[in-house]
DSSP file (Angstrom, degrees, kcal/mol; ACC not computed):
  #  RESIDUE AA STRUCTURE BP1 BP2  ACC     N-H-->O    O-->H-N    N-H-->O    O-->H-N    TCO  KAPPA ALPHA  PHI   PSI    X-CA   Y-CA   Z-CA
    1    1 A M              0   0    0      0, 0.0     2,-0.1     0, 0.0     0, 0.0   0.000 360.0 360.0 360.0 135.2    0.0    0.0    0.0
    2    2 A E        -     0   0    0      1,-0.1     2,-0.3     0, 0.0     0, 0.0  -0.423 360.0-114.7 -74.4 147.0    1.3    3.4   -0.9
    3    3 A Q        -     0   0    0     -2,-0.1     2,-0.3     1,-0.1    -1,-0.1  -0.639  29.2-122.0 -78.4 132.1    2.1    6.0    1.8
    4    4 A E        -     0   0    0     -2,-0.3     2,-0.4   141,-0.0    -1,-0.1  -0.608  25.9-152.1 -75.7 133.5   -0.1    9.0    1.7
    5    5 A Q        -     0   0    0     -2,-0.3   141,-2.7     2,-0.0     2,-0.4  -0.873  11.7-170.5-107.8 141.0    1.9   12.2    1.3
    6    6 A S  E     +A  145   0A   0     -2,-0.4     2,-0.3   139,-0.2   139,-0.2  -0.986   6.6 179.0-133.9 141.9    0.6   15.5    2.6
    7    7 A M  E     -A  144   0A   0    137,-2.2   137,-3.3    -2,-0.4     2,-0.5  -0.998  14.8-150.2-141.6 139.7    1.9   19.1    2.1
    8    8 A V  E     -A  143   0A   0     -2,-0.3     2,-0.4   135,-0.2   135,-0.2  -0.954  12.6-173.1-113.6 130.3    0.7   22.4    3.4
    9    9 A V  E     -A  142   0A   0    133,-3.0   133,-3.2    -2,-0.5     2,-0.5  -0.978   9.5-154.0-120.7 132.6    1.2   25.6    1.4
   10   10 A E  E     -A  141   0A   0     -2,-0.4     2,-0.3   131,-0.2   131,-0.2  -0.918  12.1-171.9-106.2 130.4    0.4   29.0    2.8
   11   11 A T  E     -A  140   0A   0    129,-2.4   129,-2.7    -2,-0.5     3,-0.1  -0.916  16.2-168.3-120.2 150.9   -0.4   31.8    0.3
   12   12 A Y  S    S+     0   0    0     -2,-0.3     2,-0.3   127,-0.2   126,-0.2   0.257  70.0  29.5-121.3   9.1   -1.0   35.5    1.2
   13   13 A S  S  > S-     0   0    0      1,-0.1     4,-1.9   125,-0.1     5,-0.2  -0.983  79.6-108.0-159.4 162.4   -2.4   36.8   -2.1
   14   14 A E  H  > S+     0   0    0     -2,-0.3     4,-2.9     1,-0.2     5,-0.2   0.885 119.5  58.3 -60.0 -37.6   -4.5   35.7   -5.1
   15   15 A A  H  > S+     0   0    0      1,-0.2     4,-2.3     2,-0.2    -1,-0.2   0.889 106.0  47.6 -62.0 -39.3   -1.3   35.9   -7.2
   16   16 A E  H  > S+     0   0    0      2,-0.2     4,-1.9     1,-0.2    -1,-0.2   0.886 112.6  48.6 -69.4 -38.1    0.4   33.3   -4.9
   17   17 A T  H  X S+     0   0    0     -4,-1.9     4,-1.9     2,-0.2    -2,-0.2   0.917 112.3  49.3 -66.1 -42.7   -2.6   31.0   -5.0
   18   18 A F  H  X S+     0   0    0     -4,-2.9     4,-2.1     1,-0.2    -2,-0.2   0.916 109.7  51.9 -59.3 -45.3   -2.7   31.4   -8.8
   19   19 A A  H  X S+     0   0    0     -4,-2.3     4,-2.3     1,-0.2    -1,-0.2   0.856 105.5  54.7 -63.9 -35.9    1.1   30.6   -9.0
   20   20 A L  H  X S+     0   0    0     -4,-1.9     4,-2.5     2,-0.2    -1,-0.2   0.922 107.3  50.8 -62.7 -43.2    0.5   27.4   -6.9
   21   21 A G  H  X S+     0   0    0     -4,-1.9     4,-2.3     1,-0.2    -2,-0.2   0.906 108.8  51.9 -58.6 -42.4   -2.0   26.3   -9.4
   22   22 A Q  H  X S+     0   0    0     -4,-2.1     4,-2.4     1,-0.2    -2,-0.2   0.928 110.0  48.5 -60.0 -45.4    0.5   26.9  -12.2
   23   23 A T  H  X S+     0   0    0     -4,-2.3     4,-1.4     1,-0.2    -2,-0.2   0.921 110.6  50.3 -62.3 -45.4    3.1   24.8  -10.4
   24   24 A L  H  X S+     0   0    0     -4,-2.5     4,-0.5     1,-0.2    -1,-0.2   0.914 112.9  47.1 -59.0 -43.1    0.7   21.9   -9.8
   25   25 A A  H >< S+     0   0    0     -4,-2.3     3,-0.7     1,-0.2    -1,-0.2   0.865 106.0  56.9 -69.8 -36.5   -0.3   21.9  -13.5
   26   26 A R  H 3< S+     0   0    0     -4,-2.4    -1,-0.2     1,-0.2    -2,-0.2   0.842 113.4  41.7 -63.1 -31.0    3.2   22.1  -14.8
   27   27 A E  H 3< S+     0   0    0     -4,-1.4    -1,-0.2    -3,-0.2    -2,-0.2   0.517  92.0 115.5 -91.4  -6.9    4.0   18.9  -12.9
   28   28 A A    <<  -     0   0    0     -3,-0.7    79,-0.1    -4,-0.5    -3,-0.1  -0.298  51.8-152.3 -67.7 147.1    0.7   17.2  -13.8
   29   29 A R    >   -     0   0    0      1,-0.1     3,-2.0    77,-0.1    -2,-0.1  -0.802  34.5 -75.4-116.4 160.2    0.7   14.1  -15.9
   30   30 A P  T 3  S+     0   0    0      0, 0.0    76,-0.2     0, 0.0    77,-0.2  -0.260 119.0  20.4 -54.7 135.4   -1.9   12.7  -18.3
   31   31 A G  T 3  S+     0   0    0     75,-2.5     2,-0.2     1,-0.3    76,-0.2   0.454  88.0 145.2  85.7   1.1   -4.8   11.1  -16.5
   32   32 A Q    <   -     0   0    0     -3,-2.0    76,-2.7    74,-0.3     2,-0.4  -0.505  33.6-155.7 -77.5 142.0   -4.1   12.9  -13.2
   33   33 A I  E     -b  108   0A   0     90,-0.3    92,-2.8    74,-0.2     2,-0.5  -0.969   6.3-165.6-122.4 129.9   -7.1   14.0  -11.1
   34   34 A F  E     -bc 109 125A   0     74,-2.7    76,-2.9    -2,-0.4     2,-0.5  -0.958   7.2-154.9-114.4 129.6   -7.2   16.8   -8.6
   35   35 A A  E     -bc 110 126A   0     90,-3.1    92,-3.5    -2,-0.5     2,-0.6  -0.920  11.4-159.3-103.5 124.7  -10.1   17.1   -6.1
   36   36 A L  E     +bc 111 127A   0     74,-3.1    76,-2.2    -2,-0.5    77,-0.9  -0.921  13.3 178.0-113.3 119.7  -10.6   20.7   -4.9
   37   37 A V  E     + c   0 128A   0     90,-3.1    92,-2.8    -2,-0.6     2,-0.2  -0.950  20.0 109.7-125.7 138.8  -12.4   21.2   -1.7
   38   38 A G        -     0   0    0     -2,-0.4    92,-0.1    90,-0.2     3,-0.1  -0.825  60.4 -78.0 166.9 157.9  -13.2   24.5    0.2
   39   39 A D    >   -     0   0    0     90,-0.5     3,-1.4    -2,-0.2     5,-0.3  -0.112  64.9 -73.3 -65.4 166.6  -16.0   26.8    1.2
   40   40 A L  T 3  S+     0   0    0      1,-0.2    -1,-0.2     2,-0.1     0, 0.0  -0.359 119.5  16.4 -57.3 137.5  -17.6   29.3   -1.2
   41   41 A G  T 3  S+     0   0    0     -3,-0.1    -1,-0.2     1,-0.1    -2,-0.1   0.633  87.1 119.9  76.6  14.3  -15.3   32.3   -1.9
   42   42 A V  S <  S-     0   0    0     -3,-1.4    -2,-0.1    87,-0.1    -1,-0.1   0.630  90.5 -92.6 -89.7 -13.1  -12.2   30.6   -0.6
   43   43 A G  S  > S+     0   0    0     -4,-0.2     4,-2.1    -5,-0.1     5,-0.2   0.620  78.4 136.5 114.9  17.8  -10.2   30.8   -3.9
   44   44 A K  H  > S+     0   0    0     -5,-0.3     4,-2.3     1,-0.2     5,-0.1   0.897  78.0  50.1 -62.3 -39.4  -10.9   27.6   -5.7
   45   45 A T  H  > S+     0   0    0      2,-0.2     4,-2.7     1,-0.2    -1,-0.2   0.871 107.6  53.3 -69.4 -35.9  -11.5   29.4   -9.0
   46   46 A I  H  > S+     0   0    0      2,-0.2     4,-2.0     1,-0.2    -1,-0.2   0.934 111.1  46.5 -62.1 -45.4   -8.2   31.3   -8.6
   47   47 A L  H  X S+     0   0    0     -4,-2.1     4,-2.1     1,-0.2    -2,-0.2   0.907 112.6  51.0 -61.5 -42.0   -6.3   28.1   -8.1
   48   48 A T  H  X S+     0   0    0     -4,-2.3     4,-2.5     2,-0.2    -2,-0.2   0.909 108.1  51.1 -62.7 -44.0   -8.2   26.6  -11.1
   49   49 A K  H  X S+     0   0    0     -4,-2.7     4,-2.3     1,-0.2    -1,-0.2   0.879 109.3  52.1 -62.2 -37.2   -7.2   29.5  -13.3
   50   50 A G  H  X S+     0   0    0     -4,-2.0     4,-2.5     2,-0.2    -1,-0.2   0.898 108.2  50.7 -64.3 -40.5   -3.6   29.0  -12.3
   51   51 A M  H  X S+     0   0    0     -4,-2.1     4,-1.3     2,-0.2    -2,-0.2   0.924 109.7  50.1 -63.4 -43.6   -3.8   25.4  -13.2
   52   52 A A  H  <>S+     0   0    0     -4,-2.5     5,-2.7     1,-0.2     3,-0.5   0.926 111.7  48.3 -60.1 -44.2   -5.2   26.2  -16.6
   53   53 A A  H ><5S+     0   0    0     -4,-2.3     3,-1.5     1,-0.2    -1,-0.2   0.896 107.5  55.9 -62.7 -39.6   -2.4   28.8  -17.2
   54   54 A G  H 3<5S+     0   0    0     -4,-2.5    -1,-0.2     1,-0.3    -2,-0.2   0.755 106.2  51.1 -64.8 -24.4    0.1   26.2  -16.1
   55   55 A L  T 3<5S-     0   0    0     -4,-1.3    21,-3.7    -3,-0.5    22,-0.3   0.471 123.5-107.1 -88.4  -3.5   -1.2   23.9  -18.8
   56   56 A G  T < 5 +     0   0    0     -3,-1.5     2,-0.5    -4,-0.3    -3,-0.2   0.660  66.6 152.3  87.7  16.8   -0.8   26.6  -21.3
   57   57 A I      < -     0   0    0     -5,-2.7    -1,-0.3    -6,-0.2    -2,-0.1  -0.708  19.6-179.8 -84.2 126.8   -4.5   27.3  -21.7
   58   58 A E        +     0   0    0     -2,-0.5    -1,-0.1    16,-0.1     3,-0.1   0.616  47.4  97.4-103.6 -15.9   -5.1   30.9  -22.7
   59   59 A E  S    S-     0   0    0      1,-0.1    -2,-0.0    -7,-0.1    15,-0.0  -0.363  89.3 -83.6 -74.5 157.6   -8.9   31.1  -22.9
   60   60 A P        -     0   0    0      0, 0.0     2,-0.5     0, 0.0    -1,-0.1  -0.293  42.7-147.9 -60.7 141.3  -10.9   32.5  -20.0
   61   61 A V        +     0   0    0     -3,-0.1     2,-0.3    -4,-0.1   -12,-0.1  -0.956  22.8 167.2-116.5 125.8  -11.6   30.0  -17.2
   62   62 A N        -     0   0    0     -2,-0.5     8,-0.0   -14,-0.1     0, 0.0  -0.928  44.9 -90.6-131.7 158.0  -14.8   30.2  -15.2
   63   63 A S        -     0   0    0     -2,-0.3     2,-1.5     1,-0.1     3,-0.3  -0.534  30.0-140.8 -69.3 128.5  -16.5   27.8  -12.8
   64   64 A P     >  +     0   0    0      0, 0.0     4,-2.5     0, 0.0    19,-0.4  -0.310  44.9 151.6 -84.8  55.0  -18.9   25.6  -14.7
   65   65 A T  T  4 S+     0   0    0     -2,-1.5    21,-0.3     1,-0.2    18,-0.0   0.850  75.8  31.0 -56.6 -38.5  -21.5   25.7  -11.9
   66   66 A F  T  4 S+     0   0    0     -3,-0.3    -1,-0.2     1,-0.1     3,-0.0   0.741 125.3  42.6 -94.8 -24.8  -24.5   25.2  -14.2
   67   67 A T  T  4 S-     0   0    0     -4,-0.1     2,-1.8     1,-0.1    -2,-0.2   0.580  89.3-147.9 -96.1 -10.4  -22.9   23.1  -16.9
   68   68 A I  S  < S+     0   0    0     -4,-2.5    15,-2.5    15,-0.2     2,-0.4  -0.178  74.4  50.5  73.5 -42.9  -21.0   20.9  -14.4
   69   69 A L  E     -D   82   0A   0     -2,-1.8     2,-0.4    13,-0.2    13,-0.2  -0.985  56.0-177.1-133.6 134.0  -18.1   20.3  -16.9
   70   70 A Q  E     -D   81   0A   0     11,-2.3    11,-2.9    -2,-0.4     2,-0.5  -0.999  15.4-154.2-125.2 131.1  -16.0   22.7  -19.0
   71   71 A V  E     -D   80   0A   0     -2,-0.4     2,-0.5     9,-0.2     9,-0.2  -0.903   8.5-172.0-109.7 130.2  -13.4   21.2  -21.4
   72   72 A Y  E     +D   79   0A   0      7,-2.6     7,-3.1    -2,-0.5     3,-0.2  -0.986  10.7 169.7-120.4 125.4  -10.3   23.2  -22.4
   73   73 A E        +     0   0    0     -2,-0.5    -1,-0.1     5,-0.2     7,-0.0   0.305  52.5  91.9-119.3   9.0   -8.1   21.7  -25.1
   74   74 A G  S    S+     0   0    0      5,-0.1    -1,-0.1     3,-0.0     2,-0.1   0.381  76.4  72.5 -88.2   6.4   -5.7   24.5  -26.0
   75   75 A G  S    S-     0   0    0      2,-0.3   -19,-0.2    -3,-0.2   -20,-0.1  -0.285 102.6 -75.6-110.1-167.0   -2.9   23.5  -23.6
   76   76 A R  S    S+     0   0    0    -21,-3.7   -20,-0.1     1,-0.1   -21,-0.1   0.842 119.7  11.1 -58.0 -37.4   -0.2   20.9  -23.1
   77   77 A L  S    S-     0   0    0    -22,-0.3    -2,-0.3    -5,-0.0    29,-0.1  -0.956  96.9 -90.4-135.5 153.7   -2.9   18.4  -22.0
   78   78 A P        -     0   0    0      0, 0.0    29,-3.0     0, 0.0     2,-0.5  -0.405  41.4-145.4 -60.3 144.9   -6.7   18.6  -22.2
   79   79 A F  E     -De  72 107A   0     -7,-3.1    -7,-2.6    27,-0.2     2,-0.7  -0.969  10.7-165.1-121.6 117.6   -8.1   20.2  -19.0
   80   80 A Y  E     -De  71 108A   0     27,-3.0    29,-2.8    -2,-0.5     2,-0.7  -0.900   7.2-168.1-106.3 110.4  -11.4   18.9  -17.7
   81   81 A H  E     -De  70 109A   0    -11,-2.9   -11,-2.3    -2,-0.7     2,-0.4  -0.876   6.0-174.2-106.8 110.6  -12.9   21.3  -15.1
   82   82 A F  E     -De  69 110A   0     27,-3.2    29,-3.0    -2,-0.7     2,-0.4  -0.803  15.7-172.0-101.8 142.5  -15.8   19.9  -13.1
   83   83 A D  E     + e   0 111A   0    -15,-2.5     3,-0.4   -19,-0.4   -15,-0.2  -0.902   9.0 174.9-128.5 104.0  -17.9   21.9  -10.6
   84   84 A V    >   +     0   0    0     27,-2.0     3,-1.7    -2,-0.4    28,-0.1   0.155  41.6 116.4 -99.3  19.6  -20.2   19.3   -8.9
   85   85 A Y  T 3  S+     0   0    0      1,-0.3    -1,-0.2    26,-0.1   -20,-0.1   0.844  81.1  45.0 -54.7 -36.2  -21.7   21.7   -6.4
   86   86 A R  T 3  S+     0   0    0     -3,-0.4     2,-0.5   -21,-0.3    -1,-0.3   0.366  82.0 118.7 -94.0   5.2  -25.2   21.2   -8.0
   87   87 A I    <   -     0   0    0     -3,-1.7    -3,-0.0     1,-0.2     4,-0.0  -0.605  38.6-176.6 -73.2 122.3  -24.9   17.4   -8.3
   88   88 A G  S    S+     0   0    0     -2,-0.5    -1,-0.2     1,-0.3     3,-0.0   0.786  72.7  20.4 -88.3 -30.3  -27.8   15.9   -6.2
   89   89 A D  S >  S-     0   0    0      1,-0.1     3,-2.7    27,-0.0     4,-0.3  -0.997  73.7-129.2-142.0 131.0  -26.8   12.3   -6.8
   90   90 A P  T >  S+     0   0    0      0, 0.0     3,-1.7     0, 0.0     4,-0.4   0.759 105.2  71.9 -53.5 -24.3  -23.4   10.9   -7.9
   91   91 A E  T >> S+     0   0    0      1,-0.3     3,-1.2     2,-0.2     4,-0.7   0.761  81.9  72.0 -63.1 -22.7  -25.3    8.9  -10.6
   92   92 A E  H <> S+     0   0    0     -3,-2.7     4,-0.7     1,-0.3     3,-0.4   0.770  84.6  68.2 -62.3 -23.6  -25.8   12.2  -12.4
   93   93 A M  H X4>S+     0   0    0     -3,-1.7     5,-1.7    -4,-0.3     3,-0.7   0.827  90.1  61.7 -65.2 -31.1  -22.1   12.2  -13.2
   94   94 A D  H X45S+     0   0    0     -3,-1.2     3,-1.4    -4,-0.4    -1,-0.2   0.880  96.6  60.1 -60.2 -37.2  -22.7    9.2  -15.5
   95   95 A E  H 3<5S+     0   0    0     -4,-0.7    -1,-0.2    -3,-0.4    -2,-0.2   0.784 106.2  45.6 -64.5 -27.6  -25.0   11.4  -17.6
   96   96 A I  T <<5S-     0   0    0     -4,-0.7    -1,-0.3    -3,-0.7    -2,-0.2   0.375 113.7-117.1 -98.1   5.7  -22.1   13.8  -18.4
   97   97 A G  T X>5 +     0   0    0     -3,-1.4     3,-1.1    -4,-0.3     4,-0.8   0.886  48.7 167.6  68.3  41.0  -19.7   11.0  -19.2
   98   98 A Y  H >>< +     0   0    0     -5,-1.7     4,-3.1     1,-0.3     3,-0.7   0.824  68.1  66.0 -58.1 -32.4  -17.3   11.8  -16.3
   99   99 A E  H 3> S+     0   0    0      1,-0.3     4,-2.5     2,-0.2    -1,-0.3   0.849  93.5  59.4 -62.3 -33.3  -15.4    8.4  -16.8
  100  100 A D  H <4 S+     0   0    0     -3,-1.1    -1,-0.3     1,-0.2    -2,-0.2   0.869 114.6  37.5 -60.3 -35.3  -14.2    9.6  -20.3
  101  101 A C  H X< S+     0   0    0     -4,-0.8     3,-1.4    -3,-0.7     5,-0.3   0.918 116.0  50.5 -80.6 -47.7  -12.5   12.5  -18.5
  102  102 A F  H 3< S+     0   0    0     -4,-3.1    -2,-0.2     1,-0.3    -3,-0.2   0.857 122.2  32.9 -60.6 -36.3  -11.4   10.7  -15.3
  103  103 A Y  T 3< S+     0   0    0     -4,-2.5    -1,-0.3    -5,-0.2    -2,-0.2   0.052 104.5  95.1-112.3  24.9   -9.8    7.8  -17.3
  104  104 A G  S <  S-     0   0    0     -3,-1.4    -3,-0.1   -72,-0.1    -4,-0.0  -0.100  89.6 -92.2 -98.4-160.0   -8.6    9.8  -20.3
  105  105 A S  S    S+     0   0    0    -75,-0.1   -73,-0.1   -74,-0.1     2,-0.1   0.297  93.8  81.4-103.3   8.7   -5.3   11.5  -21.2
  106  106 A G  S    S-     0   0    0     -5,-0.3   -75,-2.5   -76,-0.2     2,-0.5  -0.228  84.4 -94.3 -99.6-167.9   -6.1   14.9  -19.8
  107  107 A V  E     - e   0  79A   0    -29,-3.0   -27,-3.0   -76,-0.2     2,-0.4  -0.946  35.4-154.9-110.6 129.7   -5.9   16.5  -16.4
  108  108 A C  E     -be  33  80A   0    -76,-2.7   -74,-2.7    -2,-0.5     2,-0.4  -0.855  10.6-173.3-105.6 139.8   -9.1   16.7  -14.3
  109  109 A L  E     -be  34  81A   0    -29,-2.8   -27,-3.2    -2,-0.4     2,-0.6  -0.992   7.1-166.5-128.5 125.4   -9.9   19.2  -11.6
  110  110 A V  E >   -be  35  82A   0    -76,-2.9   -74,-3.1    -2,-0.4     3,-0.9  -0.917   6.5-154.8-118.4 107.3  -13.1   18.6   -9.6
  111  111 A E  E 3  S+be  36  83A   0    -29,-3.0   -27,-2.0    -2,-0.6   -74,-0.2  -0.591  84.9  15.5 -76.7 142.2  -14.4   21.4   -7.5
  112  112 A W  T >  S+     0   0    0    -76,-2.2     3,-2.3    -2,-0.2     4,-0.3   0.808  78.6 160.2  64.8  32.5  -16.6   20.2   -4.5
  113  113 A A  G X   +     0   0    0     -3,-0.9     3,-1.7   -77,-0.9     6,-0.2   0.732  59.7  75.3 -59.4 -23.7  -15.2   16.7   -5.0
  114  114 A N  G >  S+     0   0    0      1,-0.3     3,-0.8   -78,-0.2    -1,-0.3   0.747  86.8  63.8 -60.3 -21.6  -16.2   15.8   -1.5
  115  115 A L  G <  S+     0   0    0     -3,-2.3    -1,-0.3     1,-0.2    -2,-0.2   0.694 115.1  28.9 -76.1 -18.6  -19.8   15.6   -2.8
  116  116 A I  G X> S+     0   0    0     -3,-1.7     3,-2.7    -4,-0.3     4,-0.7  -0.101  78.2 140.6-127.7  34.1  -18.9   12.7   -5.1
  117  117 A E  G X4  +     0   0    0     -3,-0.8     3,-1.0     1,-0.3    -2,-0.1   0.802  66.0  62.6 -51.6 -35.9  -16.1   11.2   -3.0
  118  118 A E  G 34 S+     0   0    0      1,-0.2    -1,-0.3    -4,-0.1    -4,-0.1   0.706 103.4  50.2 -66.4 -18.0  -17.2    7.7   -3.8
  119  119 A L  G <4 S+     0   0    0     -3,-2.7    -1,-0.2    -6,-0.2    -2,-0.2   0.604  86.2 103.9 -91.7 -13.2  -16.6    8.3   -7.5
  120  120 A M  S << S-     0   0    0     -3,-1.0     4,-0.0    -4,-0.7   -85,-0.0  -0.538  76.1-118.5 -76.3 128.5  -13.1    9.7   -7.0
  121  121 A P    >   -     0   0    0      0, 0.0     3,-1.6     0, 0.0    -1,-0.1  -0.181  24.5-109.9 -62.0 158.8  -10.3    7.2   -7.9
  122  122 A G  T 3  S+     0   0    0      1,-0.3    -2,-0.1     3,-0.0     0, 0.0   0.737 115.0  55.8 -63.8 -25.4   -7.8    6.1   -5.2
  123  123 A D  T 3  S+     0   0    0      2,-0.1   -90,-0.3     0, 0.0    -1,-0.3   0.213  77.4 135.1 -96.1  17.5   -4.9    8.1   -6.7
  124  124 A T    <   -     0   0    0     -3,-1.6     2,-0.7   -92,-0.1   -90,-0.2  -0.367  56.5-129.3 -62.6 140.2   -6.7   11.4   -6.7
  125  125 A V  E     -c   34   0A   0    -92,-2.8   -90,-3.1    -2,-0.1     2,-0.5  -0.861  24.3-149.7 -91.5 116.9   -4.7   14.4   -5.4
  126  126 A W  E     -cF  35 145A   0     19,-2.7    19,-3.1    -2,-0.7     2,-0.5  -0.778  13.3-171.8 -94.1 127.1   -6.9   16.1   -2.8
  127  127 A I  E     -cF  36 144A   0    -92,-3.5   -90,-3.1    -2,-0.5     2,-0.5  -0.976   1.2-169.6-121.0 120.3   -6.5   19.9   -2.4
  128  128 A T  E     -cF  37 143A   0     15,-2.7    15,-2.6    -2,-0.5     2,-0.5  -0.947   4.2-162.0-112.8 125.8   -8.2   21.6    0.5
  129  129 A V  E     + F   0 142A   0    -92,-2.8   -90,-0.5    -2,-0.5     2,-0.3  -0.920  14.0 176.5-109.9 127.6   -8.3   25.4    0.6
  130  130 A E  E     - F   0 141A   0     11,-2.0    11,-2.8    -2,-0.5     2,-0.2  -0.969  19.7-141.5-132.2 146.6   -9.1   27.2    3.8
  131  131 A K  E     - F   0 140A   0     -2,-0.3     2,-0.2     9,-0.2     9,-0.2  -0.656   8.5-171.0 -95.3 158.1   -9.2   30.8    5.0
  132  132 A D    >   -     0   0    0      7,-0.6     3,-2.5     4,-0.4     4,-0.3  -0.707   3.9-168.8-146.6  93.9   -8.1   32.2    8.3
  133  133 A L  G >  S+     0   0    0      1,-0.3     3,-1.3     2,-0.2     5,-0.1   0.749  84.2  67.0 -60.4 -24.6   -9.2   35.8    8.6
  134  134 A E  G 3  S+     0   0    0      1,-0.3    -1,-0.3     2,-0.1     3,-0.1   0.758 102.4  48.4 -65.7 -22.2   -7.0   36.3   11.7
  135  135 A R  G <  S-     0   0    0     -3,-2.5    -1,-0.3     1,-0.3    -2,-0.2   0.374 132.2 -69.5 -97.6   2.8   -4.0   35.8    9.4
  136  136 A G    X   -     0   0    0     -3,-1.3     3,-1.0    -4,-0.3    -4,-0.4  -0.242  43.0 -90.1 122.0 150.9   -5.3   38.3    6.8
  137  137 A F  T 3  S+     0   0    0      1,-0.2    -1,-0.1    -2,-0.1  -124,-0.1   0.855 125.1  40.5 -60.4 -38.2   -8.1   38.6    4.2
  138  138 A D  T 3  S+     0   0    0   -126,-0.2    -1,-0.2    -3,-0.1     2,-0.2   0.411  87.0 120.2 -95.2   2.2   -6.0   37.0    1.4
  139  139 A Y    <   -     0   0    0     -3,-1.0    -7,-0.6  -127,-0.2     2,-0.4  -0.455  39.0-177.3 -68.7 136.1   -4.4   34.3    3.5
  140  140 A R  E     -AF  11 131A   0   -129,-2.7  -129,-2.4    -9,-0.2     2,-0.6  -1.000  21.0-153.5-134.8 138.6   -5.0   30.7    2.4
  141  141 A R  E     -AF  10 130A   0    -11,-2.8   -11,-2.0    -2,-0.4     2,-0.6  -0.961  20.5-169.5-107.5 116.1   -3.9   27.4    4.0
  142  142 A I  E     -AF   9 129A   0   -133,-3.2  -133,-3.0    -2,-0.6     2,-0.5  -0.929   5.3-165.0-116.2 115.7   -3.8   24.9    1.1
  143  143 A T  E     -AF   8 128A   0    -15,-2.6   -15,-2.7    -2,-0.6     2,-0.5  -0.869   3.0-166.1-102.9 127.6   -3.4   21.2    2.0
  144  144 A I  E     -AF   7 127A   0   -137,-3.3  -137,-2.2    -2,-0.5     2,-0.5  -0.961   5.3-175.1-116.9 121.4   -2.4   18.9   -0.7
  145  145 A K  E      AF   6 126A   0    -19,-3.1   -19,-2.7    -2,-0.5  -139,-0.2  -0.970 360.0 360.0-120.7 125.5   -2.7   15.1   -0.2
  146  146 A A              0   0    0   -141,-2.7  -140,-0.2    -2,-0.5    -1,-0.1   0.356 360.0 360.0-121.6 360.0   -1.5   12.6   -2.7
């Protein structure tokens, strides 16, 4: 059984959170899945935009809250951005063909992945973003578990 690795990164600005996303994406390999967890307004979209930039995607990136999935193909690898906040039942993921993305050659990022945890593969990289207002408005504690 593989040992779980955990790392905590503290960022103090949107630019630092964006840069962390870029770094993660530059190191991402085909078929890698990232689960992104955190409250509303914590900076998940900033991290996601950084990941897209790190993959070389130049088009605007927004959370696909209503469409569930947004596909970007202009970078080093295809980027599949899921926002499953509105998923009521994990079976709804079958309707959008999530398996083609999860087990394809691109990079997947799933916002609110804790809502479909049972569908997430065992080798998913879990990223939790948290605020701590006592440390500043733009402070983020980002835990990455692989």
